C-alpha positions in Angstrom: 323.7 190.1 132.9 325.2 187.0 133.8 323.6 183.6 136.4 324.7 185.5 139.6 323.0 188.6 139.5 322.5 190.2 143.6 319.5 189.3 145.1 317.3 192.0 147.4 319.5 191.8 151.1 316.1 190.8 152.5 316.9 187.1 150.2 319.6 184.6 152.4 322.1 183.6 150.7 324.2 179.8 150.9 327.4 180.6 148.9 329.3 177.2 147.9 332.6 178.3 146.3 335.3 175.5 146.8 338.9 176.7 144.2 338.0 178.6 141.8 334.4 179.1 142.4 335.7 181.8 145.1 335.8 184.7 142.5 332.0 185.2 141.6 331.2 184.5 145.1 333.2 187.1 146.9 331.7 189.6 144.1 328.4 188.7 145.5 329.5 189.0 148.9 331.1 192.4 148.4 327.9 193.9 146.6 325.9 192.8 149.4 328.0 194.1 151.9 327.7 197.2 150.0 324.0 197.2 150.0 323.5 195.8 153.9 326.3 199.0 155.0 323.8 201.5 152.8 320.6 200.2 153.9 321.5 199.7 157.8 320.2 196.4 157.5 323.3 194.8 159.2 322.4 195.8 163.1 318.9 193.8 163.3 316.7 191.4 162.0 317.5 187.9 160.9 321.2 188.8 161.5 320.8 189.7 164.8 318.9 186.6 165.5 322.1 184.8 164.6 320.1 183.6 161.0 323.3 185.4 158.8 323.5 184.3 155.5 326.2 181.8 154.7 329.7 181.1 152.7 331.6 177.8 152.4 335.3 177.5 151.1 337.1 175.0 150.0 341.0 175.4 150.0 343.6 172.4 150.0 345.4 173.7 152.7 345.3 176.8 155.2 348.8 177.6 154.7 349.3 178.8 151.5 346.1 178.6 149.9 343.3 180.5 151.9 342.5 183.4 149.6 341.5 186.7 151.6 341.7 185.4 154.6 341.4 188.8 156.4 338.9 189.8 154.5 336.1 187.5 155.4 336.1 188.6 158.9 334.6 192.5 157.3 331.7 190.6 156.9 330.8 188.8 159.7 327.8 190.8 161.2 325.7 189.1 158.0 327.5 186.1 157.0 329.3 182.8 158.6 332.1 181.6 156.3 333.1 178.1 156.9 336.1 176.4 155.0 337.0 173.4 154.0 340.7 172.5 153.8 341.2 168.7 152.4 344.7 168.3 152.6 345.3 169.6 156.4 344.2 166.5 157.7 346.2 163.4 158.1 343.6 160.3 158.7 341.0 162.1 156.0 340.2 164.9 153.4 337.8 167.2 154.5 335.7 169.0 151.4 332.7 171.5 151.3 329.7 169.2 150.9 331.1 168.1 154.5 331.3 171.0 156.3 327.6 171.6 154.7 326.4 168.5 156.7 328.4 169.7 159.9 326.2 173.2 159.3 323.0 171.2 158.7 320.4 173.4 161.2 321.9 176.8 160.3 321.2 175.6 156.2 317.7 174.5 156.7 317.0 177.4 159.0 317.7 179.7 155.9 316.3 177.1 153.7 312.8 177.7 155.7 313.6 181.6 155.2 313.8 181.1 151.3 317.4 181.3 150.8 319.2 181.3 147.6 322.1 178.7 146.5 324.9 180.0 145.0 327.2 177.1 143.7 330.9 177.8 141.7 333.6 176.1 140.8 334.4 173.3 139.0 332.3 171.2 137.0 332.5 167.7 138.2 331.9 165.9 140.4 331.8 169.2 142.9 328.1 170.3 141.8 326.6 166.6 142.4 328.4 166.4 145.5 326.8 169.5 147.0 323.5 168.5 145.8 323.8 165.7 147.9 325.2 167.1 150.9 321.9 169.7 150.6 319.5 166.5 150.2 321.1 164.6 153.2 320.7 168.0 155.3 317.1 168.1 154.3 316.5 164.4 155.2 318.7 165.2 159.0 317.2 168.0 160.2 313.6 168.2 158.4 312.7 164.6 158.1 312.1 164.5 154.5 312.5 161.6 152.5 315.3 161.5 149.7 312.5 161.3 147.3 311.0 165.0 148.9 314.5 166.4 149.9 315.6 166.0 146.4 312.3 167.1 144.9 312.1 170.3 146.8 315.9 171.3 145.5 315.3 170.2 142.0 312.1 172.8 142.4 314.6 175.2 143.7 316.7 175.2 140.4 313.8 175.2 138.4 312.7 178.7 140.2 316.4 179.8 139.9 316.9 179.7 143.6 319.5 177.3 143.7 321.8 178.1 141.2 325.3 176.2 139.7 328.2 178.3 137.9 330.6 175.9 136.8 332.8 175.2 134.1 336.2 172.9 133.3 
């Protein structure tokens, strides 16, 4: 049994999976979809109220790098997929942490509802940058201090609600 075991369907998910982190998160998404399809839970509750699970994907280019692009719309009733293409902008690079910050209100809504965070991919420097993005989101949208936001996320890590499955 690995660190990315499926969670009950009533536990919101925030998945952060740039590049090679996509495979384990894709498996979690497929498992969640099967769970929700069997239970009929897609047709109401928090999903109908707009509080869908979130997945942040990161690729270099839309053309040629976007994996399983046609598949993501299948999960639309319960999953919002946000994609960062780091090399498609002439003036700057856009990473998953930037897209997390752009979706701060949704992220905080899920965190308030008891969300589980999974961060998968390259071990350095992405996990620390993603953690910092979550800290900034909590500061901006919940008015937490740097220390309070950091403590909240560290406590989630201690309780296995914020899991990093990284390598390399």
